[in-house]
C-alpha positions in Angstrom: 149.0 218.4 109.6 145.8 218.2 111.6 144.8 215.3 113.9 141.9 214.5 111.6 144.1 214.3 108.5 146.6 212.0 110.4 143.8 209.6 111.4 142.5 209.7 107.8 145.9 208.7 106.5 146.3 205.9 109.0 142.9 204.5 108.1 143.7 204.6 104.4 147.1 202.9 105.1 145.2 200.2 107.1 142.8 199.7 104.1 145.7 199.3 101.7 147.5 196.8 104.0 144.3 194.8 104.4 143.7 194.6 100.7 147.3 193.6 100.1 147.6 190.9 102.8 144.0 189.6 102.4 141.9 187.8 105.0 143.4 185.3 107.5 143.4 181.6 106.7 140.4 179.5 107.4 140.4 177.2 110.3 138.0 174.3 110.9 136.9 173.4 114.4 135.0 170.1 114.3 133.0 169.0 117.4 130.8 166.0 118.0 127.5 166.5 116.3 124.1 166.2 118.0 122.9 162.6 117.9 126.5 161.4 118.1 127.3 159.3 121.2 130.1 161.7 122.0 127.8 164.8 122.1 128.3 166.5 125.5 125.3 168.1 127.3 125.2 171.8 128.2 123.0 174.5 129.8 119.5 174.6 128.3 119.6 171.2 126.7 116.4 169.4 127.4 116.5 165.6 128.1 114.2 162.7 128.8 115.2 160.3 131.6 113.7 156.8 131.8 114.1 154.7 134.9 112.8 151.2 133.9 110.1 150.0 136.2 110.0 153.3 138.0 107.9 155.7 135.9 107.7 158.3 138.7 111.4 158.7 138.8 111.8 159.7 135.1 110.5 162.6 133.0 111.7 165.6 131.0 114.3 167.8 132.5 116.4 170.8 131.5 120.1 171.3 132.2 120.3 174.4 134.4 122.8 177.2 134.4 125.0 175.3 136.8 125.1 172.3 134.5 122.9 170.1 136.7 119.5 168.5 136.4 117.2 168.1 139.4 115.6 164.6 139.5 113.0 163.0 141.7 114.3 161.3 144.8 118.0 161.9 144.3 117.9 165.7 143.7 120.7 167.4 141.7 122.8 165.4 139.3 125.7 166.8 137.2 124.9 166.7 133.5 126.9 169.5 131.9 129.9 168.3 129.9 128.7 164.7 130.0 127.5 162.4 127.2 124.1 160.8 127.6 125.7 157.5 128.4 127.8 159.1 131.2 124.7 160.8 132.6 122.9 157.4 132.6 125.7 156.0 134.7 125.6 159.0 137.1 121.9 158.7 137.6 122.0 154.9 138.1 124.8 155.4 140.7 122.7 158.0 142.6 119.6 155.8 142.5 121.6 152.7 143.6 122.9 154.6 146.7 120.1 153.5 149.0 117.1 153.8 146.7 116.9 151.1 144.1 118.5 147.8 143.5 120.4 147.7 140.2 118.5 150.5 138.5 118.4 150.7 134.7 118.4 154.2 133.2 118.2 155.6 129.7 118.8 159.3 128.7 117.9 160.9 125.4 118.2 164.5 124.2 114.8 166.1 123.3 115.8 169.6 122.4 119.3 171.2 122.1 120.4 174.5 123.5 120.0 177.6 121.3 122.7 179.1 119.1 123.5 182.8 118.7 124.3 184.9 115.6 125.7 188.4 115.8 127.3 191.0 113.5 126.2 191.9 110.0 122.9 190.1 109.8 119.5 191.8 109.7 118.1 190.1 112.8 121.0 189.2 115.2 120.1 187.3 118.4 119.3 183.9 119.9 117.7 181.1 117.8 116.5 177.6 118.4 118.9 174.9 117.2 117.7 172.3 114.7 119.7 169.1 113.9 121.5 169.4 110.6 121.5 173.2 110.6 124.3 174.8 108.5 125.9 178.2 108.9 124.2 179.3 105.7 120.8 178.4 107.0 121.6 180.1 110.3 122.3 183.3 108.4 119.0 182.9 106.5 117.1 182.4 109.7 118.6 185.7 111.0 117.2 187.5 108.0 120.2 187.3 105.7 123.3 189.6 105.3 123.4 193.3 105.7 124.9 195.3 102.8 128.1 195.6 104.9 128.6 191.9 105.4 131.4 189.6 104.2 129.3 186.9 102.6 132.0 184.3 101.9 132.9 183.3 105.4 131.7 183.4 109.0 133.3 183.3 112.4 132.3 180.4 114.8 132.9 180.0 118.5 131.8 176.7 120.0 130.4 176.7 123.6 133.3 176.4 126.1 135.8 177.9 123.7 137.6 181.2 124.0 138.7 181.8 120.4 136.5 181.9 117.4 137.4 180.2 114.1 136.8 181.6 110.6 135.2 179.1 108.2 134.1 179.4 104.5 130.3 179.3 104.0 130.6 177.3 100.8 131.9 174.3 102.9 128.5 173.7 104.4 129.7 174.2 107.9 127.4 172.6 110.5 126.2 174.7 113.4 126.4 173.2 116.9 124.1 173.8 119.9 125.5 176.8 121.9 127.6 178.1 119.0 128.1 181.9 118.6 128.3 182.9 114.9 129.6 186.3 113.9 129.3 187.8 110.5 132.0 190.4 109.9 131.9 193.6 107.9 134.1 194.2 104.9 137.3 196.2 105.2 135.8 198.9 103.0 132.9 199.4 105.4 135.2 199.3 108.5 137.2 202.2 107.0 134.1 204.1 106.0 132.8 203.7 109.6 136.0 205.2 110.9 136.1 208.1 108.4 132.4 209.1 108.7 132.7 210.8 112.1 135.9 212.5 110.9 134.1 213.9 107.9 131.5 215.3 110.2 134.1 217.0 112.3 135.9 218.5 109.3 132.6 219.8 107.9 131.8 221.4 111.2 135.2 223.2 111.3 134.4 224.9 108.0 130.9 225.9 108.9 131.5 227.5 112.3 132.3 231.2 111.8 
């Protein structure tokens, strides 16, 4: 038995096992939604800072790659991983440290960090986040599914997480800022992709004199 035939048999066995066992169970991974008081800031979120009575100390700022925002007078302040209310307290503390007497600060999120979609969509890549976006609308924004795609579910990995979670698209799953979405290919196409190079090798064997 040739190596190519052995690989072919293993691939067919894997296909049969996958069809028998089915796909893994779905797992939900809820996180605080944008606009929620528990939403935690991250890199590329854009915020507005208001220091009451001190217009020059406020403005619009973006959370940088280190998770900080650079503000007038006080310099860098940690923002990544914090809620807007926690950041307000951090900024107020920094301003009260020798600059202002009892500063009053407000923070609001202007735009959220982008999300990413990869795998079996026509236009994978980075896309701007919009509040209320669902996984289905994210797929549509990326041009829709390729012919190889599994269209009933999608894999989601939230920013800061290591593992991705498989969720059903018919559940109206909400996309979060910084999410990485992955559309998988069907088992049929996985096997075809494995077998195609082998078919080329086999054909080559019989055409070479």
